[in-house]
N, C-alpha and C positions, 0 to 999 in steps of 0.2 A: 862785540864781534860774535861772541858765542850765541847771544840771543838772536842776532840776525840770521846766523846759519841755521839755528833750530827752526826759526820761523820759515825760512826758505824750504827746509826739508819737509816740514809738516804740510806746507802749502803744496809742494810737489806730490806728496803722498796722497793728498786729497784730490788731486787732479786726475782726470782720465788720461790714459796713455794714448798717444797718437797726435798727429799734427792736424792743424786746421785745414779744412777743404776750401777750395776756391769758389765757393758759391754762398749765397745768402741763406743763413739759418738752416744749413744742411742737417744739423743735429738738434734743431729746435731751441737754440739759445734764446732766452727771454731776459731782457735787462731787468735788473732789480728796480724797485720803486725809487730808490735813491738815484740810480742812473737815469731813470725816466724823468725825474725832476731836473737833473743836470741837463738832459737833452732839451727839455722845455725852456730852461733858462738860456742855454746856449743859442737855441734857434731864435729867441727874442733879441739877442744881443746884436746880431747882424754884422758887427764890425769888430775886428781884432787886429792886433799888430804882431807880426812875426819879427823876431830878432835873431839874426845870424851873426854870432860873435865868437871868436876864438883866437888862437895864436896865428891863424892864417891872416888875420887883419894886419899883422906886422909886415907881411910881404906885399900887402895892398894889391893882390892879384885875384881876389875872390876865394871862395870857400873850398874850391877843388884844386888848389895849387899843388898839393902833395901828389895829385894824379898827373902832373905835367911832366913827369920823368925825373924829378930830382930825387936824391936818395933820402930815404926815411930817417936815417940817423943824423943827417945834416939838418933836415927840416926840424927835427925835435929840439935842436939847440936853441931855436927861437924862444922856447919856453923860459930859458934862463934870463932872457932880456925883456920879458913881457911885464910891463909895469904901467897899467892904465891909470895914471895919476889923476886924471880928470873924471873918472867914473863917479857918478852920483846917482844912486838908484832912485832917490826921491825925485830928482829932477827928471829922470827918464819917465817915471810913472806919472808925474804931473803933466808932462808934455803929451804923453800918450792918452791920458784921461781927457786932456783938453782937446784932443782930436775927435772926441766922441767915441773912440774905441772903448770896448768894455772888457776886453781880456787881452792878455799877452801870451804868446807862445815863444818860449826861450830855448835856444839850443844848448842843452846840457852837455852833449857829446856828439860831435859831428864825425864824418867819415875818417878824419885824421886821428881819431882815438883820444884826443885831448879832452879831459873832463873839466868843465867850467864850474865845478863844485868840489867840495871836500869829500874825498872817497877813501875808504880803507883798502880798496882793491889794488891800488898802485900809487906811485908818487907822481905820475904824469897827470897832474891836475893843478888848478890855479893856486891852491893853497900850499901844497908841498913842492911843486915843481917850478914856481916862479918867485921872484923877489917881492912880488906884490903881497902875497901871504893872506889875502882876504877872500872870503867865500862870497863871491858876487851873487850867487844864487840865493844865499841866505838874506843878503841885503835887499835883493829884488823882491823876495817873498815877503819880507817885512814891510817894504814900501807898498806893495800891492795890497796887503792887508789893511794898511792905514787908509788907502784911497778907495777901498772896495773895488778893486780891479781884479778879476779872476786870473789865475795863473795856470797855464798849460805848459807841459814840458816836452820838447822835441828830444828824441833819443834815436841814434843811428843803430840799425841792426848790423851794419857792416863796419869793418875796421881795417884801415890800410896800414896800421902799425903792428898790431898783435899777430904773432906767428900762429896762434892757435885758431884764428878765424879762417875757415875754409875759403880760399881765394875764389872770387867770382870774376866777372868780366871787367872790373875796374881795379885800379891800384896794382897793375901788373909790372910796372917798370920803375919801382922805387927802391929796389935792392932788398926787399923783404924776403926772407926765406919762406917759401910757400909750401914746402914739403913736410913741415912738421906740424901741420894743423891738428887740432884736437877739439872737435865740436863740443864734447862734453864739458871741457874746462871753459871754453868760451861761453857756452850757454849759461853755465853757473855764474861766470863773471857778470854777464849781462843782468841776470836776475838778482844777483847780489846788489848791483848798482841800482837797479830799479827799486829794490827794497829800501835802499838808503834814501832815494829820492822821495818815496812815498811814506817815509817814516820821519825824516828829519826836517822837512820844509813846509810843514803845515798842509792845509787842504790844497790838493792839486785836482783841478777839474777835468784834466784830460792828459793822457800820454799820447804823444804824436810821433809815431814810428816812421822811419824812412830807411831805404836801403834794400828792401825785399827784392826789388828788381835786379839786384846785383847777380842773382842766380837765375834770371829768366831765360838764359841761353843754355843752361845745363841740359845734357842729354837725358838725364834722369831727374824728375822733379825733386827739388831740394826740400828737405823736411826741416822747417824752421821751428817746429814744436810750438806753434803759436797758441794752440788751445790751452796748454798748461800755463803759458806766460800770460795770456789774457786773463785767465781765471785767477792767477796770482794777483794781478793788478786789482781786479774787482774784489778780491778778498782783503787786501791790505787797506784799500780805501773804497768802500762800497758805493760811493757816489762818483768815483773817478771813471770817466769815459775812455774808451780806446779808439784811436784812429790810426790808420796806416796808409801811407802814401805809396801804395804798391802798383797803382795804375791798372788794377784788375777789378773784377766784380767783388762786392763786399764779401769778406771772409767771416766765418762763424766767430762770434764774440766781439765784433766791432760795433761801435755805437755812433760813429760819425763817418760819413763818406767824403773823401777828399778828391778834389779835382785840381791838378797842377796847371797853372797859367791859363786856364780856360774856365769860362762860366759853364755850369752843367748843361749838356746838350751840344756844346761846341767842342771842337778838337783841332784848333789851329796849330797848337804846339806839338801835337802828336802823343800826348800823355793821357788823354781822356776819352778813350774809346769804350770804356766800361759802361755797362747798363746803369741807369739811374735807379738807385734803391729808394726805399721808403724811409730812409734815415735822415736825420738832420745833415745838411750838406755844407761844404766849405770850399771856396776857391782860394788858393794861395797864389799870390802874384807879387812881382817885384815893383818897386818904385822906379828903378832904372833898369839895368839889364841883368845885374848879378845879385845874388843873395848876400854874399859876404862882401866886405868893403873892397873896392877896386879903384885905385886912384885915378885911372883914366876914364872911368865910367861915370860921366857927368850928364848923360843923356836921360834926365829924369822926365817922367810923364808929368804933364802939367796938372794942376788941380781939377780943372773941368773934366779931363780924361779920367782921373781917379774917381771923381764923383759919379760919372756915368757908369764906370765899372761897378761901383758899389750898388747903384740903382739896378743895373742888369742882374747882379747876383741876387738882390732881394726879390726881383721879379720872378726868379726861378726858385724862390724859397731857399736861398743859400746865403751863407755869410761870406764876407770878404776878409781874408787874412792877408793884410798888406805888409810887405817886408821892409825893414830898415836894417842896414848893415853898419853898425857902429865903427868908428875909427879906432885905431890902435891905442889912442890915448884915453879911450873910454867915452868920448863924446859922441852924440848922435850928429850926423852931418847936417850942416846948416840947411841944405836943400830939403832934407827930410823934415826938419823942424818947421820950415816954412809951409810945407804942404800939410803937415799934421795940423798946424794952426788954422789953415784955410779950410780944411775939411771939417774941423770943429766948428768953425763959424757957420758953414753951410748946414751942418747937422743941428746946430742950435735953433735954426729956423725951420728946417724941413724934416727933422728926425722923426716927427710923428708919422710920416709916410714910410719910414724905414724900420724903426725899432718895433718889435712886437707884431710885425705884419706877417701874413702868409704870402706865398707866391701868388701872383694875381690870376684872375680869370683868363687873361690873355698874356702870353709870355713871349719875349724875344722876337719882336717885330722890327722891321726896318725903321719904323717911326719911334720905337721905344718899347715900353713894357708897362705892366700894372702890378700894384701890390694891394692887398686887402687886409682890412682890420674891421671885423664885425660887418656892419652894413655899409661901411665906407670902402669904395673902390677908388684907389688913386691911379690916375692915368698919367704916366711919366712920359712926357714928350721930349725925346732926345734929339729931335731935329726941328728946326724952325720953319722948314718949308712944307707946312701942312695947313690945310684950310678945312675941308670937310673930311672927318675921320669916321669910318664905319667900324663900330665895335660889335662883333658877333657875340652877344651876351645871352645867357640863359635866364638872367634875372631881369626884373623890371627896374628901370631907372626913374626915381621920383624927382631928383634934383641934380643939377650940375652947376658947379661954381668954380672959379679959379681959386687955387689954394691961397695965392697972394691976393688979399683984398676981398675974397669971398664975393666976387662979382658974378652975376648970373651968366651962364653959358647956354646959348640956344641949342636945342637938340630935337631930333624927330625920330619917330620909329622907322625901322627898316624892315618891311615885309614880315612884321610880327616876330622878327628875330634880331634882337639887339637894337642899337640906336646909331644915329649919325650925329656926331658932335659938329656944330657949326662954329669953328674956332675963331677967336680974335687973332689979330696979328701977334705972332709969337716973338718975344724979344730974344736977343742973342744971349742966352743963359745956359748953364750946363744942363738944367733939367727944368722944364716948365710943367707944372702939375695942375691937372684938373681933378677936382674932388667930386665923385659921384655918390649920391645917397641912393642905395638900392633896396629893393624889397625882395 
């Protein structure tokens, strides 16, 4: 504990005073070579799995249940009954790796304040506050290391339980005393926990923040002191990236840009009006409707829909972070497992057109999208009702074949600008791919 506090103090003394500004590289932040390598690796992965799991799963009403008007002190009693007897980190990671996903983002502490790891900061955690007594994050970290699956950690900036957190626009009706807030103690608490996460659980490739938006209606801009916090993360693990789901333009010190429930460039959910930055990008999306387990929410997206979402993300040069909400007993829902297996089967055949690709020359069209890898341009047809397709390309096309079977596809030039593909009849599949060799 003493070493941890000394490290925190030294890191804070080394940091410049002041909060991060809401624009990209306002003070000239340049990622380290280690972070640049993580960014390159992350961008090549294209597919990850989000895991929202906490004591809220016991209520089976989703991860925001404490915000529904119930009392915080009654909600917290659920910790004493949390015993996920069927949790098996090895089974989780094998199923996730089998889906073709290459990293996991795990919720270490959500807005309800409960920590899903062993922390010295309080007893409100899965080891000290439940009869389960096991550090699920440690087990997950070990399982990821064995399977070579990278680990990212979600961490909430807001807290509906702690009285020292300055109340924002959520968590206002759970009986918490909001008059005794103390930002200094809360900020120290967060950074102490982040130090634990980056010290005790092996290599962490990214810290994924959420909750900044809780103060987006304040009359005076809220100072989250992100610059110091981001610098601390980069100091503790020089290859660890920082991401923040704040729904605003990229902030100084961030290494990934997040888009919630939308592919970059779209804003159907209302969270993604920010400018698209030149950082690696990630779209987070649910399999059904909720992030955390909800017993009535069985309206899962089918696998073809999820495949098309993955393809659209890749076409925009973005990863898909697809969510799974484990059950209170620690198992992944059967519907999720089925879709993970089916996505893995698809990627085992077509992963070449997704992994390690750049966003394509043509992005987000009604007919589909494209991805590029070197001189190969993959045309992803997400609609079967296409015959002659004009592609306005700046490069010369030397050859066109179907990805399946490598059969020649006829094409012709179009006014010295691009080509027209004369397509065969397209079968009813999630994604029909034409491979172009370009010069």
